PyMOL Python script that loads the backbone (N, CA, C, O; Angstrom):
from pymol import cmd

cmd.read_pdbstr("""\
ATOM      1  N   MET A   1     216.184  15.759  89.451  1.00  0.00           N
ATOM      2  CA  MET A   1     217.451  15.545  88.788  1.00  0.00           C
ATOM      3  C   MET A   1     218.603  16.070  89.639  1.00  0.00           C
ATOM      4  O   MET A   1     219.628  15.399  89.759  1.00  0.00           O
ATOM      5  N   THR A   2     218.459  17.248  90.227  1.00  0.00           N
ATOM      6  CA  THR A   2     219.523  17.830  91.031  1.00  0.00           C
ATOM      7  C   THR A   2     219.840  16.956  92.237  1.00  0.00           C
ATOM      8  O   THR A   2     221.008  16.759  92.570  1.00  0.00           O
ATOM      9  N   ARG A   3     218.813  16.434  92.890  1.00  0.00           N
ATOM     10  CA  ARG A   3     219.022  15.557  94.045  1.00  0.00           C
ATOM     11  C   ARG A   3     219.765  14.303  93.623  1.00  0.00           C
ATOM     12  O   ARG A   3     220.685  13.867  94.316  1.00  0.00           O
ATOM     13  N   GLU A   4     219.385  13.723  92.509  1.00  0.00           N
ATOM     14  CA  GLU A   4     220.047  12.514  92.025  1.00  0.00           C
ATOM     15  C   GLU A   4     221.532  12.781  91.743  1.00  0.00           C
ATOM     16  O   GLU A   4     222.388  11.964  92.081  1.00  0.00           O
ATOM     17  N   LYS A   5     221.824  13.913  91.129  1.00  0.00           N
ATOM     18  CA  LYS A   5     223.213  14.261  90.831  1.00  0.00           C
ATOM     19  C   LYS A   5     224.010  14.438  92.116  1.00  0.00           C
ATOM     20  O   LYS A   5     225.165  14.020  92.200  1.00  0.00           O
ATOM     21  N   LEU A   6     223.384  15.064  93.125  1.00  0.00           N
ATOM     22  CA  LEU A   6     224.059  15.264  94.396  1.00  0.00           C
ATOM     23  C   LEU A   6     224.333  13.931  95.081  1.00  0.00           C
ATOM     24  O   LEU A   6     225.438  13.701  95.572  1.00  0.00           O
ATOM     25  N   VAL A   7     223.340  13.059  95.118  1.00  0.00           N
ATOM     26  CA  VAL A   7     223.507  11.745  95.734  1.00  0.00           C
ATOM     27  C   VAL A   7     224.610  10.976  95.015  1.00  0.00           C
ATOM     28  O   VAL A   7     225.477  10.385  95.659  1.00  0.00           O
ATOM     29  N   GLU A   8     224.583  10.983  93.694  1.00  0.00           N
ATOM     30  CA  GLU A   8     225.593  10.280  92.905  1.00  0.00           C
ATOM     31  C   GLU A   8     226.988  10.846  93.179  1.00  0.00           C
ATOM     32  O   GLU A   8     227.939  10.086  93.356  1.00  0.00           O
ATOM     33  N   ALA A   9     227.114  12.158  93.214  1.00  0.00           N
ATOM     34  CA  ALA A   9     228.413  12.790  93.459  1.00  0.00           C
ATOM     35  C   ALA A   9     228.923  12.470  94.866  1.00  0.00           C
ATOM     36  O   ALA A   9     230.115  12.223  95.052  1.00  0.00           O
ATOM     37  N   ALA A  10     228.036  12.475  95.845  1.00  0.00           N
ATOM     38  CA  ALA A  10     228.429  12.170  97.221  1.00  0.00           C
ATOM     39  C   ALA A  10     228.892  10.722  97.349  1.00  0.00           C
ATOM     40  O   ALA A  10     229.878  10.446  98.032  1.00  0.00           O
ATOM     41  N   GLU A  11     228.198   9.808  96.705  1.00  0.00           N
ATOM     42  CA  GLU A  11     228.589   8.398  96.732  1.00  0.00           C
ATOM     43  C   GLU A  11     229.942   8.200  96.061  1.00  0.00           C
ATOM     44  O   GLU A  11     230.786   7.459  96.565  1.00  0.00           O
ATOM     45  N   GLU A  12     230.146   8.852  94.940  1.00  0.00           N
ATOM     46  CA  GLU A  12     231.423   8.747  94.231  1.00  0.00           C
ATOM     47  C   GLU A  12     232.552   9.310  95.096  1.00  0.00           C
ATOM     48  O   GLU A  12     233.633   8.725  95.166  1.00  0.00           O
ATOM     49  N   PHE A  13     232.304  10.434  95.746  1.00  0.00           N
ATOM     50  CA  PHE A  13     233.306  11.034  96.614  1.00  0.00           C
ATOM     51  C   PHE A  13     233.700  10.075  97.732  1.00  0.00           C
ATOM     52  O   PHE A  13     234.888   9.881  97.988  1.00  0.00           O
ATOM     53  N   ARG A  14     232.727   9.478  98.394  1.00  0.00           N
ATOM     54  CA  ARG A  14     233.018   8.545  99.486  1.00  0.00           C
ATOM     55  C   ARG A  14     233.804   7.346  98.990  1.00  0.00           C
ATOM     56  O   ARG A  14     234.740   6.900  99.654  1.00  0.00           O
ATOM     57  N   ARG A  15     233.440   6.826  97.843  1.00  0.00           N
ATOM     58  CA  ARG A  15     234.141   5.677  97.269  1.00  0.00           C
ATOM     59  C   ARG A  15     235.593   6.046  96.946  1.00  0.00           C
ATOM     60  O   ARG A  15     236.514   5.303  97.284  1.00  0.00           O
ATOM     61  N   ARG A  16     235.789   7.172  96.304  1.00  0.00           N
ATOM     62  CA  ARG A  16     237.148   7.587  95.933  1.00  0.00           C
ATOM     63  C   ARG A  16     237.977   7.956  97.150  1.00  0.00           C
ATOM     64  O   ARG A  16     239.185   7.721  97.166  1.00  0.00           O
ATOM     65  N   LYS A  17     237.352   8.530  98.170  1.00  0.00           N
ATOM     66  CA  LYS A  17     238.083   8.855  99.383  1.00  0.00           C
ATOM     67  C   LYS A  17     238.566   7.577 100.039  1.00  0.00           C
ATOM     68  O   LYS A  17     239.695   7.519 100.528  1.00  0.00           O
ATOM     69  N   HIS A  18     237.737   6.565 100.056  1.00  0.00           N
ATOM     70  CA  HIS A  18     238.136   5.269 100.619  1.00  0.00           C
ATOM     71  C   HIS A  18     239.317   4.701  99.826  1.00  0.00           C
ATOM     72  O   HIS A  18     240.280   4.208 100.414  1.00  0.00           O
ATOM     73  N   GLU A  19     239.243   4.768  98.504  1.00  0.00           N
ATOM     74  CA  GLU A  19     240.352   4.291  97.662  1.00  0.00           C
ATOM     75  C   GLU A  19     241.625   5.078  97.940  1.00  0.00           C
ATOM     76  O   GLU A  19     242.710   4.502  98.006  1.00  0.00           O
ATOM     77  N   PHE A  20     241.496   6.398  98.103  1.00  0.00           N
ATOM     78  CA  PHE A  20     242.634   7.251  98.410  1.00  0.00           C
ATOM     79  C   PHE A  20     243.235   6.879  99.763  1.00  0.00           C
ATOM     80  O   PHE A  20     244.455   6.783  99.894  1.00  0.00           O
ATOM     81  N   ASP A  21     242.387   6.669 100.765  1.00  0.00           N
ATOM     82  CA  ASP A  21     242.876   6.302 102.096  1.00  0.00           C
ATOM     83  C   ASP A  21     243.653   4.994 102.051  1.00  0.00           C
ATOM     84  O   ASP A  21     244.689   4.862 102.703  1.00  0.00           O
ATOM     85  N   LEU A  22     243.156   4.027 101.282  1.00  0.00           N
ATOM     86  CA  LEU A  22     243.863   2.745 101.143  1.00  0.00           C
ATOM     87  C   LEU A  22     245.215   2.940 100.457  1.00  0.00           C
ATOM     88  O   LEU A  22     246.210   2.348 100.875  1.00  0.00           O
ATOM     89  N   ALA A  23     245.259   3.754  99.421  1.00  0.00           N
ATOM     90  CA  ALA A  23     246.505   4.020  98.706  1.00  0.00           C
ATOM     91  C   ALA A  23     247.505   4.733  99.617  1.00  0.00           C
ATOM     92  O   ALA A  23     248.700   4.442  99.572  1.00  0.00           O
ATOM     93  N   ARG A  24     247.026   5.659 100.435  1.00  0.00           N
ATOM     94  CA  ARG A  24     247.906   6.384 101.354  1.00  0.00           C
ATOM     95  C   ARG A  24     248.492   5.423 102.390  1.00  0.00           C
ATOM     96  O   ARG A  24     249.673   5.525 102.722  1.00  0.00           O
ATOM     97  N   GLU A  25     247.688   4.495 102.902  1.00  0.00           N
ATOM     98  CA  GLU A  25     248.186   3.490 103.844  1.00  0.00           C
ATOM     99  C   GLU A  25     249.229   2.599 103.192  1.00  0.00           C
ATOM    100  O   GLU A  25     250.247   2.270 103.802  1.00  0.00           O
ATOM    101  N   LYS A  26     248.972   2.211 101.956  1.00  0.00           N
ATOM    102  CA  LYS A  26     249.912   1.367 101.226  1.00  0.00           C
ATOM    103  C   LYS A  26     251.246   2.092 101.030  1.00  0.00           C
ATOM    104  O   LYS A  26     252.310   1.491 101.176  1.00  0.00           O
ATOM    105  N   LEU A  27     251.185   3.364 100.705  1.00  0.00           N
ATOM    106  CA  LEU A  27     252.402   4.155 100.537  1.00  0.00           C
ATOM    107  C   LEU A  27     253.151   4.270 101.861  1.00  0.00           C
ATOM    108  O   LEU A  27     254.374   4.123 101.882  1.00  0.00           O
ATOM    109  N   ALA A  28     252.464   4.524 102.945  1.00  0.00           N
ATOM    110  CA  ALA A  28     253.112   4.636 104.252  1.00  0.00           C
ATOM    111  C   ALA A  28     253.793   3.323 104.632  1.00  0.00           C
ATOM    112  O   ALA A  28     254.911   3.332 105.146  1.00  0.00           O
ATOM    113  N   ASP A  29     253.128   2.198 104.385  1.00  0.00           N
ATOM    114  CA  ASP A  29     253.727   0.892 104.670  1.00  0.00           C
ATOM    115  C   ASP A  29     254.977   0.673 103.827  1.00  0.00           C
ATOM    116  O   ASP A  29     255.987   0.174 104.323  1.00  0.00           O
ATOM    117  N   ALA A  30     254.907   1.049 102.551  1.00  0.00           N
ATOM    118  CA  ALA A  30     256.058   0.884 101.664  1.00  0.00           C
ATOM    119  C   ALA A  30     257.215   1.784 102.097  1.00  0.00           C
ATOM    120  O   ALA A  30     258.378   1.389 102.007  1.00  0.00           O
ATOM    121  N   MET A  31     256.900   2.985 102.563  1.00  0.00           N
ATOM    122  CA  MET A  31     257.938   3.888 103.044  1.00  0.00           C
ATOM    123  C   MET A  31     258.628   3.307 104.273  1.00  0.00           C
ATOM    124  O   MET A  31     259.854   3.352 104.371  1.00  0.00           O
ATOM    125  N   ALA A  32     257.859   2.765 105.204  1.00  0.00           N
ATOM    126  CA  ALA A  32     258.444   2.162 106.404  1.00  0.00           C
ATOM    127  C   ALA A  32     259.293   0.951 106.035  1.00  0.00           C
ATOM    128  O   ALA A  32     260.386   0.776 106.573  1.00  0.00           O
ATOM    129  N   ASP A  33     258.810   0.124 105.135  1.00  0.00           N
ATOM    130  CA  ASP A  33     259.587  -1.039 104.690  1.00  0.00           C
ATOM    131  C   ASP A  33     260.894  -0.602 104.039  1.00  0.00           C
ATOM    132  O   ASP A  33     261.942  -1.206 104.269  1.00  0.00           O
ATOM    133  N   ALA A  34     260.829   0.444 103.230  1.00  0.00           N
ATOM    134  CA  ALA A  34     262.025   0.943 102.556  1.00  0.00           C
ATOM    135  C   ALA A  34     263.036   1.460 103.578  1.00  0.00           C
ATOM    136  O   ALA A  34     264.234   1.209 103.452  1.00  0.00           O
ATOM    137  N   ALA A  35     262.555   2.176 104.580  1.00  0.00           N
ATOM    138  CA  ALA A  35     263.456   2.689 105.610  1.00  0.00           C
ATOM    139  C   ALA A  35     264.089   1.551 106.397  1.00  0.00           C
ATOM    140  O   ALA A  35     265.279   1.594 106.709  1.00  0.00           O
ATOM    141  N   ARG A  36     263.300   0.541 106.718  1.00  0.00           N
ATOM    142  CA  ARG A  36     263.837  -0.619 107.439  1.00  0.00           C
ATOM    143  C   ARG A  36     264.885  -1.355 106.608  1.00  0.00           C
ATOM    144  O   ARG A  36     265.809  -1.957 107.154  1.00  0.00           O
ATOM    145  N   ALA A  37     264.734  -1.303 105.296  1.00  0.00           N
ATOM    146  CA  ALA A  37     265.676  -1.972 104.390  1.00  0.00           C
ATOM    147  C   ALA A  37     266.917  -1.127 104.125  1.00  0.00           C
ATOM    148  O   ALA A  37     267.819  -1.555 103.405  1.00  0.00           O
ATOM    149  N   GLY A  38     266.965   0.076 104.708  1.00  0.00           N
ATOM    150  CA  GLY A  38     268.155   0.891 104.578  1.00  0.00           C
ATOM    151  C   GLY A  38     268.048   2.109 103.685  1.00  0.00           C
ATOM    152  O   GLY A  38     269.023   2.843 103.529  1.00  0.00           O
ATOM    153  N   MET A  39     266.892   2.341 103.098  1.00  0.00           N
ATOM    154  CA  MET A  39     266.738   3.531 102.266  1.00  0.00           C
ATOM    155  C   MET A  39     266.752   4.764 103.162  1.00  0.00           C
ATOM    156  O   MET A  39     266.159   4.766 104.241  1.00  0.00           O
ATOM    157  N   THR A  40     267.426   5.795 102.711  1.00  0.00           N
ATOM    158  CA  THR A  40     267.530   7.008 103.513  1.00  0.00           C
ATOM    159  C   THR A  40     266.241   7.828 103.428  1.00  0.00           C
ATOM    160  O   THR A  40     265.491   7.727 102.457  1.00  0.00           O
ATOM    161  N   PRO A  41     265.999   8.638 104.454  1.00  0.00           N
ATOM    162  CA  PRO A  41     264.840   9.516 104.388  1.00  0.00           C
ATOM    163  C   PRO A  41     264.870  10.426 103.156  1.00  0.00           C
ATOM    164  O   PRO A  41     263.826  10.709 102.568  1.00  0.00           O
ATOM    165  N   THR A  42     266.044  10.875 102.772  1.00  0.00           N
ATOM    166  CA  THR A  42     266.159  11.736 101.588  1.00  0.00           C
ATOM    167  C   THR A  42     265.656  11.017 100.339  1.00  0.00           C
ATOM    168  O   THR A  42     264.956  11.611  99.518  1.00  0.00           O
ATOM    169  N   GLU A  43     266.009   9.749 100.196  1.00  0.00           N
ATOM    170  CA  GLU A  43     265.524   8.974  99.052  1.00  0.00           C
ATOM    171  C   GLU A  43     264.008   8.811  99.107  1.00  0.00           C
ATOM    172  O   GLU A  43     263.326   8.924  98.088  1.00  0.00           O
ATOM    173  N   ILE A  44     263.492   8.547 100.290  1.00  0.00           N
ATOM    174  CA  ILE A  44     262.046   8.376 100.459  1.00  0.00           C
ATOM    175  C   ILE A  44     261.322   9.673 100.120  1.00  0.00           C
ATOM    176  O   ILE A  44     260.265   9.650  99.489  1.00  0.00           O
ATOM    177  N   ILE A  45     261.883  10.798 100.533  1.00  0.00           N
ATOM    178  CA  ILE A  45     261.307  12.107 100.231  1.00  0.00           C
ATOM    179  C   ILE A  45     261.253  12.329  98.724  1.00  0.00           C
ATOM    180  O   ILE A  45     260.231  12.750  98.183  1.00  0.00           O
ATOM    181  N   GLU A  46     262.374  12.040  98.050  1.00  0.00           N
ATOM    182  CA  GLU A  46     262.441  12.250  96.601  1.00  0.00           C
ATOM    183  C   GLU A  46     261.406  11.400  95.859  1.00  0.00           C
ATOM    184  O   GLU A  46     260.768  11.874  94.919  1.00  0.00           O
ATOM    185  N   ILE A  47     261.245  10.166  96.277  1.00  0.00           N
ATOM    186  CA  ILE A  47     260.334   9.253  95.586  1.00  0.00           C
ATOM    187  C   ILE A  47     258.878   9.555  95.923  1.00  0.00           C
ATOM    188  O   ILE A  47     258.020   9.558  95.041  1.00  0.00           O
ATOM    189  N   SER A  48     258.600   9.810  97.204  1.00  0.00           N
ATOM    190  CA  SER A  48     257.206   9.997  97.637  1.00  0.00           C
ATOM    191  C   SER A  48     256.661  11.378  97.309  1.00  0.00           C
ATOM    192  O   SER A  48     255.462  11.544  97.087  1.00  0.00           O
ATOM    193  N   GLY A  49     257.553  12.372  97.280  1.00  0.00           N
ATOM    194  CA  GLY A  49     257.090  13.736  97.077  1.00  0.00           C
ATOM    195  C   GLY A  49     256.594  14.393  98.353  1.00  0.00           C
ATOM    196  O   GLY A  49     256.123  15.530  98.324  1.00  0.00           O
ATOM    197  N   TYR A  50     256.696  13.685  99.474  1.00  0.00           N
ATOM    198  CA  TYR A  50     256.290  14.238 100.759  1.00  0.00           C
ATOM    199  C   TYR A  50     257.397  15.121 101.319  1.00  0.00           C
ATOM    200  O   TYR A  50     258.553  15.022 100.908  1.00  0.00           O
ATOM    201  N   THR A  51     257.034  15.975 102.252  1.00  0.00           N
ATOM    202  CA  THR A  51     258.028  16.807 102.912  1.00  0.00           C
ATOM    203  C   THR A  51     258.825  15.967 103.906  1.00  0.00           C
ATOM    204  O   THR A  51     258.412  14.875 104.297  1.00  0.00           O
ATOM    205  N   ARG A  52     259.975  16.505 104.303  1.00  0.00           N
ATOM    206  CA  ARG A  52     260.819  15.821 105.283  1.00  0.00           C
ATOM    207  C   ARG A  52     260.046  15.563 106.582  1.00  0.00           C
ATOM    208  O   ARG A  52     260.145  14.480 107.160  1.00  0.00           O
ATOM    209  N   GLU A  53     259.286  16.546 107.034  1.00  0.00           N
ATOM    210  CA  GLU A  53     258.527  16.403 108.279  1.00  0.00           C
ATOM    211  C   GLU A  53     257.439  15.331 108.146  1.00  0.00           C
ATOM    212  O   GLU A  53     257.222  14.547 109.070  1.00  0.00           O
ATOM    213  N   HIS A  54     256.771  15.300 107.015  1.00  0.00           N
ATOM    214  CA  HIS A  54     255.718  14.307 106.809  1.00  0.00           C
ATOM    215  C   HIS A  54     256.308  12.903 106.799  1.00  0.00           C
ATOM    216  O   HIS A  54     255.751  11.985 107.401  1.00  0.00           O
ATOM    217  N   VAL A  55     257.435  12.738 106.116  1.00  0.00           N
ATOM    218  CA  VAL A  55     258.099  11.426 106.089  1.00  0.00           C
ATOM    219  C   VAL A  55     258.517  11.038 107.507  1.00  0.00           C
ATOM    220  O   VAL A  55     258.330   9.892 107.917  1.00  0.00           O
ATOM    221  N   ARG A  56     259.078  11.978 108.249  1.00  0.00           N
ATOM    222  CA  ARG A  56     259.488  11.697 109.623  1.00  0.00           C
ATOM    223  C   ARG A  56     258.310  11.215 110.471  1.00  0.00           C
ATOM    224  O   ARG A  56     258.434  10.247 111.222  1.00  0.00           O
ATOM    225  N   ARG A  57     257.168  11.895 110.348  1.00  0.00           N
ATOM    226  CA  ARG A  57     255.982  11.492 111.122  1.00  0.00           C
ATOM    227  C   ARG A  57     255.503  10.100 110.732  1.00  0.00           C
ATOM    228  O   ARG A  57     255.161   9.293 111.597  1.00  0.00           O
ATOM    229  N   ILE A  58     255.478   9.815 109.427  1.00  0.00           N
ATOM    230  CA  ILE A  58     255.028   8.499 108.965  1.00  0.00           C
ATOM    231  C   ILE A  58     255.954   7.398 109.478  1.00  0.00           C
ATOM    232  O   ILE A  58     255.495   6.360 109.956  1.00  0.00           O
ATOM    233  N   LEU A  59     257.262   7.636 109.372  1.00  0.00           N
ATOM    234  CA  LEU A  59     258.214   6.624 109.823  1.00  0.00           C
ATOM    235  C   LEU A  59     258.147   6.431 111.327  1.00  0.00           C
ATOM    236  O   LEU A  59     258.200   5.298 111.804  1.00  0.00           O
ATOM    237  N   ARG A  60     258.033   7.501 112.074  1.00  0.00           N
ATOM    238  CA  ARG A  60     257.913   7.370 113.533  1.00  0.00           C
ATOM    239  C   ARG A  60     256.647   6.619 113.927  1.00  0.00           C
ATOM    240  O   ARG A  60     256.667   5.791 114.838  1.00  0.00           O
ATOM    241  N   ALA A  61     255.554   6.910 113.244  1.00  0.00           N
ATOM    242  CA  ALA A  61     254.294   6.205 113.536  1.00  0.00           C
ATOM    243  C   ALA A  61     254.424   4.714 113.271  1.00  0.00           C
ATOM    244  O   ALA A  61     253.743   3.902 113.897  1.00  0.00           O
ATOM    245  N   ALA A  62     255.308   4.355 112.336  1.00  0.00           N
ATOM    246  CA  ALA A  62     255.524   2.950 112.006  1.00  0.00           C
ATOM    247  C   ALA A  62     256.611   2.320 112.878  1.00  0.00           C
ATOM    248  O   ALA A  62     256.964   1.153 112.710  1.00  0.00           O
ATOM    249  N   GLY A  63     257.137   3.122 113.820  1.00  0.00           N
ATOM    250  CA  GLY A  63     258.158   2.591 114.708  1.00  0.00           C
ATOM    251  C   GLY A  63     259.566   2.627 114.138  1.00  0.00           C
ATOM    252  O   GLY A  63     260.470   1.966 114.650  1.00  0.00           O
ATOM    253  N   VAL A  64     259.745   3.400 113.080  1.00  0.00           N
ATOM    254  CA  VAL A  64     261.066   3.509 112.461  1.00  0.00           C
ATOM    255  C   VAL A  64     261.661   4.844 112.868  1.00  0.00           C
ATOM    256  O   VAL A  64     261.146   5.898 112.496  1.00  0.00           O
ATOM    257  N   GLU A  65     262.733   4.803 113.622  1.00  0.00           N
ATOM    258  CA  GLU A  65     263.393   6.033 114.063  1.00  0.00           C
ATOM    259  C   GLU A  65     264.515   6.372 113.083  1.00  0.00           C
ATOM    260  O   GLU A  65     265.162   5.477 112.540  1.00  0.00           O
ATOM    261  N   PRO A  66     264.741   7.659 112.862  1.00  0.00           N
ATOM    262  CA  PRO A  66     265.801   8.060 111.951  1.00  0.00           C
ATOM    263  C   PRO A  66     267.172   7.639 112.489  1.00  0.00           C
ATOM    264  O   PRO A  66     267.379   7.568 113.701  1.00  0.00           O
ATOM    265  N   PRO A  67     268.094   7.365 111.583  1.00  0.00           N
ATOM    266  CA  PRO A  67     269.436   6.980 112.037  1.00  0.00           C
ATOM    267  C   PRO A  67     270.098   8.149 112.774  1.00  0.00           C
ATOM    268  O   PRO A  67     269.855   9.316 112.467  1.00  0.00           O
ATOM    269  N   THR A  68     270.934   7.805 113.746  1.00  0.00           N
ATOM    270  CA  THR A  68     271.627   8.856 114.510  1.00  0.00           C
ATOM    271  C   THR A  68     273.066   8.972 114.118  1.00  0.00           C
ATOM    272  O   THR A  68     273.789   9.806 114.663  1.00  0.00           O
TER     273      THR A  68
END
""", "prot")
cmd.dss("prot")
cmd.show_as("cartoon", "prot")
cmd.util.cbc("prot")
cmd.orient("prot")
């Protein structure tokens, strides 16, 4: 029984982690699209709940540079 519970829990974890990774990618894409459309980093921070540095890294990775 213990082995079965462990196997089941591990499978569920992998499945949910995959779902989480997909959701995180979707959020990053939406953040980049929003920035390209003119939304400010401050607005993106407020909506996403991410830190300023995290938003900056995501936008830079997507090729979106902050306005100067």
